[in-house]
C-alpha positions as CSV (number, residue, x, y, z in Angstrom):
1,M,-227.3,55.4,-116.9
2,K,-224.2,53.8,-117.9
3,P,-224.7,49.9,-118.5
4,F,-222.9,47.7,-116.3
5,R,-221.7,44.3,-117.8
6,I,-218.1,43.4,-117.1
7,H,-215.9,45.8,-114.9
8,T,-212.1,45.0,-114.3
9,G,-210.4,47.5,-112.1
10,Q,-208.3,48.2,-108.8
11,A,-210.0,47.3,-105.5
12,V,-209.4,48.9,-102.1
13,S,-210.8,47.7,-98.9
14,L,-212.6,49.9,-96.2
15,D,-212.6,47.3,-93.2
16,R,-215.5,49.0,-91.2
17,A,-219.1,47.6,-90.5
18,N,-222.1,49.5,-90.3
19,V,-221.0,52.4,-92.7
20,D,-223.9,54.8,-92.9
21,T,-225.0,57.2,-95.6
22,D,-224.0,60.2,-93.2
23,Q,-220.3,58.9,-93.5
24,I,-220.4,58.0,-97.0
25,I,-221.6,61.8,-97.6
26,P,-222.0,64.1,-94.8
27,K,-225.1,66.2,-94.6
28,Q,-223.5,69.7,-94.9
29,F,-222.7,68.5,-98.7
30,L,-226.3,68.0,-99.6
31,K,-227.0,71.1,-101.4
32,R,-226.6,70.2,-104.8
33,V,-229.6,69.1,-106.8
34,E,-227.3,67.5,-109.6
35,R,-225.8,64.0,-109.3
36,T,-222.4,65.0,-109.8
37,G,-219.8,66.8,-107.6
38,F,-220.2,64.9,-104.8
39,G,-217.1,62.6,-105.2
40,E,-214.9,65.1,-103.5
41,F,-216.8,64.7,-100.4
42,L,-216.8,61.1,-100.1
43,F,-216.1,59.8,-96.6
44,Y,-215.0,63.5,-96.1
45,D,-215.1,63.1,-92.2
46,W,-212.7,60.0,-92.5
47,R,-210.6,61.4,-95.6
48,F,-209.8,64.6,-93.9
49,L,-208.4,65.9,-90.8
50,S,-209.8,68.9,-88.6
51,D,-207.2,71.2,-90.5
52,G,-208.6,70.3,-93.9
53,R,-205.5,68.1,-94.7
54,E,-205.9,64.5,-96.1
55,D,-205.5,61.9,-93.5
56,P,-202.6,59.7,-94.8
57,S,-203.9,56.6,-92.8
58,F,-207.2,56.7,-94.7
59,P,-207.2,53.8,-97.6
60,L,-208.5,56.2,-100.3
61,N,-205.7,58.6,-99.5
62,E,-203.0,56.0,-99.7
63,P,-200.9,56.3,-103.1
64,R,-201.2,52.6,-103.6
65,H,-204.9,52.8,-103.8
66,V,-205.4,55.7,-106.2
67,G,-207.6,55.2,-108.8
68,A,-209.5,52.1,-107.2
69,S,-213.0,51.5,-108.8
70,I,-214.2,48.7,-106.6
71,L,-214.8,49.0,-103.0
72,I,-214.5,46.0,-100.6
73,A,-216.5,46.9,-97.4
74,G,-217.7,45.6,-94.1
75,K,-221.3,44.3,-93.2
76,N,-224.4,46.4,-93.2
77,F,-222.8,49.1,-96.0
78,G,-225.2,52.0,-96.5
79,C,-227.3,52.0,-93.6
80,G,-228.9,55.0,-91.9
81,S,-230.9,57.6,-94.0
82,S,-232.2,57.0,-97.4
83,R,-230.2,59.9,-99.2
84,E,-229.7,58.9,-102.8
85,H,-226.6,61.3,-102.5
86,A,-224.5,58.2,-101.0
87,P,-224.3,56.4,-104.3
88,W,-224.1,59.6,-106.3
89,A,-221.0,60.2,-104.3
90,L,-219.5,56.8,-104.9
91,A,-220.1,56.8,-108.2
92,D,-218.9,60.2,-108.8
93,Y,-215.6,59.4,-106.9
94,G,-215.1,56.6,-109.5
95,F,-216.5,53.4,-107.9
96,R,-218.5,50.8,-110.2
97,A,-219.0,48.2,-107.7
98,I,-219.0,47.7,-103.8
99,I,-218.7,44.3,-102.6
100,A,-219.7,43.6,-98.8
101,P,-221.2,40.8,-96.9
102,S,-224.5,42.8,-96.6
103,F,-226.1,46.1,-97.7
104,A,-229.1,48.3,-96.3
105,D,-232.1,47.6,-98.5
106,I,-232.8,51.4,-99.6
107,F,-229.1,51.8,-100.2
108,T,-229.1,48.6,-102.5
109,T,-232.0,50.0,-104.6
110,N,-230.5,53.5,-104.8
111,C,-227.1,52.1,-106.2
112,M,-229.0,50.1,-108.8
113,K,-231.0,53.0,-109.9
114,N,-227.7,54.8,-110.7
115,G,-225.6,52.2,-112.3
116,L,-223.6,51.1,-109.3
117,L,-223.5,47.5,-108.7
118,P,-223.7,46.2,-104.9
119,V,-222.2,42.7,-104.8
120,T,-223.2,40.5,-101.7
121,L,-220.5,37.7,-101.0
122,S,-219.8,35.7,-97.8
123,A,-218.0,37.4,-94.8
124,E,-215.5,34.7,-95.6
125,E,-215.1,35.6,-99.2
126,V,-215.0,39.5,-98.3
127,R,-212.4,38.9,-95.7
128,E,-210.2,37.0,-98.3
129,L,-210.5,39.9,-100.7
130,M,-209.5,42.5,-98.1
131,S,-206.5,40.5,-97.4
132,R,-205.6,40.4,-100.9
133,A,-206.3,44.1,-101.5
134,K,-204.3,45.3,-98.8
135,D,-201.0,46.0,-100.3
136,G,-202.5,47.7,-103.5
137,G,-202.5,47.3,-107.1
138,Y,-204.9,44.6,-106.7
139,R,-207.5,44.0,-109.6
140,L,-210.8,42.4,-109.5
141,T,-213.2,41.5,-112.2
142,V,-216.8,42.0,-111.5
143,N,-219.1,40.0,-114.0
144,L,-222.6,41.0,-114.1
145,E,-223.4,38.9,-117.1
146,N,-222.4,35.6,-115.5
147,Q,-222.7,37.2,-111.9
148,R,-219.0,36.2,-110.9
149,V,-216.3,37.9,-109.1
150,S,-212.8,36.9,-110.0
151,D,-209.1,37.8,-110.1
152,D,-206.2,36.4,-111.9
153,Q,-204.7,34.6,-108.5
154,G,-207.6,31.9,-108.6
155,F,-210.3,33.8,-106.7
156,L,-213.7,33.0,-107.9
157,A,-217.2,33.6,-106.4
158,A,-220.4,33.7,-107.4
159,F,-223.3,36.3,-106.3
160,E,-227.1,36.8,-106.6
161,I,-229.1,39.5,-107.8
162,G,-232.7,40.0,-109.0
163,E,-233.2,39.3,-112.6
164,F,-235.3,42.8,-113.1
165,Q,-232.1,44.7,-111.3
166,R,-229.7,42.7,-113.3
167,N,-231.5,43.5,-116.5
168,C,-231.6,47.2,-115.9
169,L,-227.9,47.4,-114.9
170,L,-226.9,45.3,-118.1
171,E,-228.9,47.7,-120.3
172,G,-228.4,51.1,-118.3
173,L,-232.0,51.6,-117.6
174,D,-233.0,54.0,-114.9
175,D,-236.6,54.9,-114.1
176,I,-236.8,57.4,-116.9
177,G,-235.1,54.9,-119.3
178,L,-237.6,52.1,-118.4
179,T,-240.4,54.7,-118.9
180,L,-239.0,55.9,-122.1
181,Q,-239.2,52.1,-123.4
182,H,-242.8,52.8,-123.8
183,E,-242.4,56.3,-125.5
184,T,-244.5,55.4,-128.4
185,E,-247.4,54.1,-126.4
186,I,-247.0,57.3,-124.1
187,T,-247.2,59.6,-127.3
188,A,-250.1,57.7,-128.7
189,Y,-252.1,58.0,-125.5
190,E,-251.3,61.9,-125.5
191,N,-252.5,62.1,-128.9
192,R,-255.8,60.5,-128.0
193,R,-256.0,62.8,-125.0
194,E,-255.4,65.7,-127.0
195,N,-258.0,64.6,-129.7
196,V,-260.7,63.9,-127.2
197,S,-260.1,67.3,-125.6
198,Q,-260.6,69.2,-128.8
199,T,-264.0,67.4,-129.4
200,V,-265.5,68.2,-126.1
């Protein structure tokens, strides 16, 4: 997993509440077993019209927001089913952080296990960021080391995160990475088991 320490990037706002995981990545695209390849289908039903053309009114399709890597969203982002494909799609599209007033619990866990940082700020702070991001070209810095979100226009806000989750993101440790930290002990245990089986 790619470590997350300090990320500065362009921000785009999605001013919608209760965005569920089926809207983030619709069910018809859940056929891959890899974590990659989902980005092109992110928010598919909103990004594309019925004839397959991009909807020019959707924020991610606007030229002024091309290349955005920080998503500012409404409350209860990531609700609905527990599909891990949702953070896979967001990360594959290019997002590194999501800022919202609240997130669904399982979605939050899935994000952190995939190197995507969900940042909870107050509704007022999120509204201010949305206002600043509306014209495009707006850049934010999300600093996990000191748990701050800031810009070069005077905005500064702190956010909370569990120490365990913070450490995993800082070090780029997913569940496999955490397990491999004990590789020496695991190998020693397997060797002992093999020796016991040979003597029985």
